[in-house]
C-alpha positions in Angstrom: -12.0 27.4 7.8 -15.0 25.2 7.0 -14.5 22.3 4.7 -16.8 22.7 1.6 -16.9 19.9 -1.0 -16.8 20.6 -4.7 -18.8 17.4 -5.0 -21.9 18.0 -2.9 -23.5 14.8 -4.1 -27.0 13.4 -3.4 -28.8 13.8 -0.1 -30.8 10.7 0.1 -34.0 10.5 2.2 -33.6 8.6 5.5 -36.5 6.5 4.4 -34.8 5.4 1.1 -35.4 1.6 1.1 -32.2 0.9 -0.8 -30.0 2.2 2.1 -30.4 0.2 5.4 -28.5 -0.3 8.6 -26.7 -3.7 8.6 -28.4 -5.9 11.2 -27.3 -9.4 12.4 -29.1 -11.0 9.6 -27.4 -9.0 6.9 -24.0 -8.9 8.6 -22.3 -11.9 7.0 -23.2 -10.8 3.4 -22.4 -7.1 4.2 -19.0 -8.0 5.7 -18.2 -10.2 2.7 -19.1 -7.2 0.4 -17.0 -4.9 2.5 -14.0 -7.2 2.4 -14.5 -8.0 -1.3 -14.7 -11.7 -0.7 -17.3 -14.5 -1.1 -19.9 -14.9 1.6 -18.4 -18.2 2.8 -14.8 -16.9 3.0 -13.1 -17.6 6.3 -12.2 -13.9 6.6 -15.9 -13.0 7.0 -16.2 -15.1 10.2 -12.8 -13.9 11.4 -13.9 -10.3 11.0 -17.2 -10.8 12.9 -15.6 -12.8 15.7 -12.8 -10.3 16.1 -15.2 -7.3 16.1 -17.3 -9.0 18.9 -14.2 -9.9 20.9 -12.7 -6.4 20.6 -16.0 -4.7 21.3 -15.9 -2.8 18.0 -18.8 -0.5 17.5 -20.5 -1.6 14.3 -23.6 0.5 14.7 -22.6 2.7 11.8 -22.6 -0.1 9.2 -24.7 0.5 6.2 -25.5 -1.1 2.8 -27.5 -0.6 -0.3 -29.8 -3.5 -1.2 -30.5 -5.1 -4.5 -34.1 -5.8 -5.5 -33.5 -9.3 -4.2 -32.5 -7.9 -0.8 -28.8 -8.6 -1.0 -26.1 -6.1 -0.1 -24.7 -4.4 -3.2 -22.4 -1.8 -1.6 -21.3 -1.5 2.1 -19.9 1.2 4.3 -18.6 0.9 7.8 -17.8 4.0 9.9 -15.7 3.2 12.9 -14.8 5.6 15.7 -11.2 6.3 16.4 -9.5 8.6 19.0 -9.7 12.3 18.4 -13.4 12.2 17.6 -12.8 10.8 14.1 -14.9 8.4 12.2 -12.9 6.3 9.8 -14.9 5.3 6.7 -14.4 2.0 4.9 -16.2 1.4 1.6 -16.7 -1.9 -0.3 -14.5 -2.3 -3.3 -15.6 -2.6 -6.9 -17.7 -5.6 -7.7 -15.3 -8.1 -9.4 -18.1 -9.3 -11.7 -18.3 -5.8 -13.2 -14.7 -6.2 -14.3 -15.8 -8.8 -16.9 -18.1 -6.3 -18.6 -16.6 -4.5 -21.5 -16.8 -1.0 -23.1 -20.0 0.9 -22.5 -21.5 -1.6 -20.1 -18.5 -1.4 -17.8 -18.5 2.4 -17.9 -22.2 2.6 -17.1 -21.8 0.0 -14.3 -18.9 2.1 -12.8 -20.9 5.3 -12.9 -23.9 3.7 -11.3 -21.7 2.2 -8.5 -20.1 5.6 -7.9 -23.5 7.2 -7.6 -24.9 4.5 -5.3 -21.8 4.5 -3.0 -21.9 8.3 -3.0 -25.5 8.2 -1.7 -24.4 5.7 0.9 -21.6 8.0 2.0 -24.0 11.0 2.1 -26.5 9.0 4.2 -23.9 7.9 6.7 -22.4 11.3 7.2 -25.9 12.8 7.5 -26.6 10.3 10.3 -23.3 11.1 12.1 -24.0 14.9 11.8 -27.5 14.4 13.2 -29.1 15.7 10.1 -30.8 12.3 9.5 -32.4 10.8 12.5 -32.4 7.0 12.5 -34.7 5.3 14.9 -33.8 1.9 16.4 -36.0 -0.8 17.9 -35.2 0.5 21.4 -35.8 4.2 20.4 -33.6 6.8 18.8 -29.9 6.0 18.8 -27.6 8.2 20.9 -24.9 9.2 18.4 -21.2 9.7 19.3 -20.2 13.3 18.6 -17.6 13.0 15.9 -15.7 16.1 14.6 -14.8 14.7 11.3 -14.9 11.6 9.0 -11.8 10.4 7.2 -10.8 7.8 4.6 -7.4 6.7 3.4 -7.4 5.0 0.0 -4.9 3.5 -2.4 -4.1 5.8 -5.3 -5.4 3.1 -7.7 -8.9 3.1 -6.0 -10.2 5.8 -8.3 -13.9 4.8 -8.2 -13.9 4.7 -4.4 -12.3 8.1 -4.2 -14.9 9.4 -6.6 -17.6 7.8 -4.6 -16.5 9.6 -1.4 -16.2 12.9 -3.3 -19.7 12.4 -4.7 -20.9 11.7 -1.1 -19.6 15.0 0.2 -16.0 14.3 1.2 -13.1 16.6 0.2 -9.8 15.4 -1.0 -7.3 16.5 1.7 -3.9 15.4 0.5 -1.8 12.9 -1.4 0.3 11.3 1.4 3.7 9.8 0.8 4.6 7.1 3.4 8.4 7.3 3.9 10.9 5.4 6.0 14.5 4.7 6.6 16.4 2.2 8.7 17.2 3.1 12.3 21.0 3.1 12.6 22.7 0.8 15.0 24.8 3.7 16.3 24.6 7.4 16.0 25.3 8.4 12.4 25.0 12.2 12.6 27.3 14.7 14.3 25.4 15.9 17.3 23.6 19.1 16.2 24.4 22.2 18.3 21.3 24.1 19.1 21.6 27.9 19.1 21.7 29.7 22.5 18.3 30.0 24.1 16.9 26.9 22.3 16.2 23.6 24.1 14.8 20.3 23.0 13.0 18.8 26.0 11.1 15.5 26.4 7.6 15.6 28.0 8.9 12.9 30.4 11.1 15.6 32.0 8.3 18.0 32.7 5.4 17.9 35.1 2.1 16.7 33.7 0.6 20.2 33.7 3.7 21.8 32.1 4.0 19.0 29.5 0.3 19.4 28.5 0.4 23.2 28.3 3.7 23.2 26.4 2.5 20.6 23.9 -0.8 22.4 23.2 1.0 25.7 22.7 3.7 24.2 20.4 1.0 22.4 18.3 -1.2 25.4 17.9 1.7 27.7 16.9 2.9 25.1 14.4 -0.4 25.2 12.6 0.0 28.9 11.7 0.6 29.0 7.9 1.4 25.3 7.9 1.9 23.4 4.6 1.1 20.1 6.3 -2.6 19.2 5.4 -3.7 22.8 6.3 -7.4 22.0 5.9 -7.2 19.7 9.0 -6.5 22.6 11.3 -10.1 23.8 11.5 -11.8 20.4 11.9 -10.8 19.3 15.4 -9.7 20.8 18.7 -6.1 20.6 19.8 -7.2 18.1 22.5 -8.8 15.9 19.8 -5.5 16.0 17.8 -3.4 15.1 20.8 -5.8 12.2 21.6 -5.4 11.0 18.0 -1.6 11.3 18.1 -1.4 9.5 21.4 -3.3 6.6 20.0 -0.6 5.8 17.4 1.4 2.7 18.5 2.6 2.9 22.1 2.7 6.3 23.6 6.0 7.1 25.5 6.4 10.7 26.8 10.2 10.3 26.6 9.8 10.1 22.8 7.6 13.3 22.6 9.7 16.4 22.6 9.0 20.1 22.7 11.3 22.8 21.3 11.7 25.8 23.5 12.9 29.2 22.3 13.8 31.6 25.1 11.8 29.4 27.5 8.6 29.4 25.3 7.3 26.5 23.3 8.0 26.9 19.6 7.7 23.4 18.1 7.6 19.7 18.7 8.5 16.3 17.4 6.4 13.3 18.4 7.6 9.7 18.0 5.7 6.6 18.9 6.7 2.9 19.1 4.9 0.5 16.9 6.5 -2.9 17.9 4.2 -5.0 15.7 5.6 -3.2 12.6 9.2 -3.0 13.9 8.8 0.7 13.5 9.1 4.0 15.3 6.6 6.4 13.7 7.2 10.1 13.4 3.6 11.0 14.3 4.0 14.8 13.9 6.7 17.4 13.6 6.1 21.2 13.3 7.5 24.5 14.2 6.1 27.9 15.0 6.7 30.6 12.3 9.4 32.2 14.5 11.4 29.0 14.6 11.3 28.3 10.8 14.1 28.8 8.4 16.8 28.2 11.0 17.6 24.6 10.3 15.9 23.5 13.5 13.7 20.9 11.9 16.7 19.1 10.5 18.4 19.4 13.9 15.4 17.9 15.6 15.3 14.9 13.3 19.0 14.3 13.6 18.8 14.4 17.3 15.9 12.1 17.2 17.6 9.6 14.9 20.7 9.6 17.1 18.6 9.0 20.1 17.0 5.9 18.4 20.3 4.3 17.5 20.5 0.7 18.6 16.8 0.3 19.4 15.2 -3.0 18.5 12.8 -1.4 15.9 14.0 -1.5 12.3 12.4 1.5 10.7 11.7 5.2 11.3 8.6 6.0 9.2 6.2 8.9 8.6 3.4 10.1 6.4 3.9 13.5 4.7 1.6 15.7 2.6 3.3 15.6 -0.9 2.3 19.3 -1.3 4.6 20.1 1.7 7.7 20.4 -0.4 10.0 21.6 2.4 9.1 18.6 4.6 9.5 16.2 1.7 13.0 17.6 0.9 14.0 17.4 4.5 13.0 13.8 4.9 14.7 12.9 1.6 17.9 14.6 2.8 17.9 12.2 5.8 17.7 9.3 3.3 14.0 8.5 3.9 12.4 6.9 0.9 8.7 6.7 -0.2 7.4 3.1 0.0 3.7 3.7 -0.7 1.2 6.5 -1.2 -2.4 7.1 0.0 -5.1 9.6 -0.8 -6.6 11.2 2.3 -10.2 12.4 2.2 -12.2 14.2 5.0 -15.6 15.5 5.7 -16.6 17.8 8.5 -19.1 16.4 11.0 -19.7 19.4 13.2 -20.9 23.0 12.4 
């Protein structure tokens, strides 16, 4: 399925003088705008120094300029594993909050339109539809499969800006968590005959990869978990993205086998900095659904985590996926925040 936006938005010319790539001269002001702080704020220098130290690719950093040549809106597209470009937009101008009534409404509409043009321009460049020359010749673009943004539910103007620029609203995500028990708290689930729950660490590299790919692809059939994502990336892209979360440990990635064939998986990753184990993904093939296997997998997983140093088991779930939400709630997982996920396809 091809993602088609209901907000096609403007398609600005690549020569539009109001949209420019951020160079070293503009970088301090553009970073300040992106972070929503004053130009002299210490966070600006920290961001620039950290980006240089970590080797972050800031080539896809764009801004709109005022008549005085100062950045008004800023957008940074940063590559992440799985051929995904994460989009970050500058927040609303705090000065506009002091306007009242009609002036504030007009300023908000203008900001949405201008940020939308900025989003459309950046996605056009990443798709190759807009060719941007550089001083050393035409830039070789990384081949991203999709662009993604995660925003607070309260950031309504930024959400509308992305929609105006061609993004599609993917899902409202609930971020849920529960404490990891110090000892096993569930009776050990008994899996039906012919069903095994096997860690990737116990398989050969080839068998682990083949089983994981098969389990994932079967789990996408008629899925209720962000179904629009299924067509945007290859399964290899998805695995790369999942492996990038926290610290990958094949012992914590498990595949469910039915009669010796992959039929589902549960992928857990350590995130020590957050004192957390993240449930990166869980899914079942249609033939394995409706048997209580998802609940059994989670209970087995929680029992296996008992006594670990991490404090939380956490996950993000599409709130439209009611069976998954009910399952997590049954295991005493509670929502602690929400985000709006938006995406845009970057390949034909």
